[in-house]
N, C-alpha and C positions, 0 to 999 in steps of 0.2 A: 155807099160806095166804100170799098176797102182801100185803105191807104197803107203805105209802107212806113211804119213808125219805128223801124229798127234803130235809126240814128237817134231819135228822141228817147227811145227806151235806154239806149246806151248812155246818153247824157244823164238821164235820171238815175241810173245806177251809180254813176260817178258822183252826182249830187248827194245821193244817199250816203255814200262813203264819207263825203265832206261833212254831212250833218252828224254822222257818228263821231267824226273827229272833233267837231265842236262840242258835242256832249262830253267827250273825254277831257277836252280843255277845261270845261266847267267843273267836272269832277276833280280835276287836278289843280283847280284854283289858279289857272294861268291868267296872265295879264289881260284885263278887260278889253283894252284897245285891240289886242291881237285877236280876241274872240270876235269882237265887232267887225273887224276886217274880214274874217272868215265868213261871218253871217252875210256881209255885203257881197262877198264873192258868190255865195250860194244864191242870193237874190238875183244877181246878174245872170247867173247860169240858168235859173228858172225863167227869167225874162227871155233868154235866147230860145228856150223850148217853146214858150208862149208865142213868140214871133214866128217861129218855124211852123207851129200849128196854124196860126192865123194865115200865114202865107199859103199853106196847103189848102185851107178852107176857101180863101179868096179865089184861088186858081182852079178849084174844082166845084165845090158846092155853089158858090156865088155865081160863077160863070154859067154853070148849068141852069141855075134859076133865072138868070138874066135872059138866056137864050130860049127858055121854055115859053110856052104860050099860056102859062098858068099865072095870072096876076096875084092870086092868093099865095102861091109859093114864093113869088118874087118879093112880095111884101114881108112874108115871114122871115126869109133869109136876111133881108135888109134890116128888119127889126132886131134880129138876133145880134147883128154886128153893132148896131147902135147901142143896144143894151150892154154889150161887153165894154164898149168905150165909156159909157156912162158910169158903169160900175168901177172901172179902173180909175176914173177921175174922182170918184168919191173917196178913194184910199189916199189919205193924207197923213204925213208925219205929224206927230204931236206938236203942239204950238211951242213947247219949250220944256226944258228939263228943270226939275226943282233942284235947288241947291240946298244941301244939308249942312 
């Protein structure tokens, strides 16, 4: 099923610009905390895109599968969603920074 991804594509173009800005900040040896804040902002923006995609998926693909008479398709779609959440829960920040 075709979706209108124009809003997310625009968000990703903006994120791309921010990432290029972060690269310039590193090249210009700017203050590390400022760079980290920009990286965090990009992460938050990517999360918004991810949530938007998930919302679209739940409201189309998942609903279509639930309303279908195909138990294999229902199980497949539910398994995909479970897998996405399991993967996201495995992503953990490092336990601590080493002090030099």
